[in-house]
C-alpha positions as CSV (number, residue, x, y, z in Angstrom):
1,M,-39.1,62.1,-20.3
2,A,-39.0,62.7,-24.0
3,D,-37.5,65.7,-23.8
4,H,-34.3,64.0,-22.3
5,P,-33.6,61.0,-24.1
6,H,-30.8,58.5,-23.1
7,S,-29.6,55.3,-24.9
8,L,-30.3,51.8,-23.6
9,A,-26.9,51.5,-21.8
10,R,-27.4,55.3,-19.9
11,T,-31.0,54.1,-18.8
12,V,-29.8,51.0,-17.3
13,A,-27.1,52.7,-15.7
14,I,-29.0,55.5,-14.4
15,G,-31.6,52.9,-13.0
16,L,-28.9,50.6,-11.4
17,A,-27.4,54.1,-9.4
18,C,-31.0,54.6,-8.5
19,R,-31.0,58.3,-10.0
20,C,-33.7,60.4,-11.3
21,P,-34.9,59.0,-14.7
22,R,-35.1,62.4,-16.3
23,C,-31.9,63.5,-15.9
24,G,-30.2,61.2,-14.2
25,E,-28.5,63.3,-11.5
26,G,-30.7,63.5,-8.4
27,R,-31.4,60.5,-6.0
28,L,-34.4,58.6,-6.2
29,F,-34.6,57.4,-2.6
30,S,-34.0,59.0,0.5
31,G,-33.8,55.5,2.5
32,F,-33.9,51.8,2.0
33,L,-37.4,51.8,0.7
34,T,-38.5,55.5,0.6
35,L,-39.0,56.8,-2.3
36,R,-38.1,61.0,-2.7
37,P,-41.1,63.1,-3.3
38,H,-39.1,64.7,-5.9
39,C,-35.8,65.2,-8.1
40,E,-33.4,67.6,-6.0
41,A,-31.7,68.2,-9.7
42,C,-34.6,68.7,-12.1
43,G,-37.5,68.8,-9.8
44,L,-39.2,65.6,-11.3
45,D,-42.3,64.4,-9.3
46,F,-41.8,60.9,-8.7
47,G,-45.4,60.6,-7.6
48,F,-46.2,58.6,-11.0
49,A,-43.8,55.7,-9.3
50,D,-45.3,55.3,-5.9
51,A,-45.3,51.4,-4.9
52,G,-47.2,51.5,-2.3
53,D,-46.0,48.9,0.4
54,G,-45.3,46.5,-2.2
55,P,-41.3,46.8,-1.8
56,A,-41.2,46.5,2.2
57,V,-43.7,43.5,1.9
58,F,-41.5,42.2,-0.5
59,V,-38.4,42.0,1.4
60,I,-40.4,40.8,4.6
61,L,-41.2,37.8,2.5
62,I,-38.1,36.9,1.4
63,G,-36.4,37.4,4.8
64,G,-39.4,35.7,6.8
65,L,-39.4,32.6,4.3
66,A,-35.3,32.1,4.4
67,Y,-35.9,32.2,8.4
68,G,-38.4,30.0,8.3
69,A,-36.8,27.5,6.1
70,N,-33.2,27.9,8.1
71,M,-35.4,27.2,11.5
72,A,-37.1,23.9,9.8
73,G,-33.8,22.6,9.2
74,L,-33.1,22.8,5.3
75,S,-30.3,23.3,3.8
76,P,-28.6,26.3,3.5
77,Q,-28.1,25.6,-0.7
78,W,-32.2,25.0,-0.8
79,I,-32.8,28.5,1.1
80,A,-30.1,29.9,-1.6
81,V,-32.2,28.6,-4.5
82,G,-35.5,30.0,-2.5
83,V,-34.3,33.3,-1.9
84,A,-32.8,33.2,-6.0
85,V,-36.2,32.5,-7.5
86,L,-38.4,34.9,-5.0
87,A,-35.8,37.6,-6.2
88,G,-36.0,36.4,-9.8
89,I,-40.1,36.9,-9.4
90,G,-39.9,39.9,-7.9
91,V,-37.4,41.5,-10.6
92,V,-39.9,40.3,-13.4
93,M,-42.8,41.6,-11.6
94,G,-40.8,45.0,-11.1
95,V,-39.9,45.4,-14.7
96,T,-43.4,44.8,-15.9
97,K,-44.5,46.9,-13.5
98,T,-42.9,50.0,-14.6
99,R,-42.4,49.6,-18.1
100,T,-44.4,52.2,-19.9
101,K,-46.5,51.5,-22.8
102,E,-45.7,53.7,-26.3
103,Q,-48.5,56.7,-27.1
104,P,-50.0,56.7,-30.1
105,H,-48.9,58.8,-32.6
């Protein structure tokens, strides 16, 4: 990725658009939670970003807890708070897990 440097704003835009981190053109996902094997534009292998079953488990956890809270009779406001907290934890964990350390010179 050092050969294609992007500004912080461009990097965030590429990430939010779910595009290739190297070229910013190819799509990352072929489905809702299915990562493509490589970029169709520049050929970058996405094997380094394999999250395993983490995203699917997280989606099931949020949906299951919201459904369970609804069945238990909790008010919609508390369900929304619970989902927001879990989503926030997921974002923090995702950012922490995907952050790369700089290589020593």
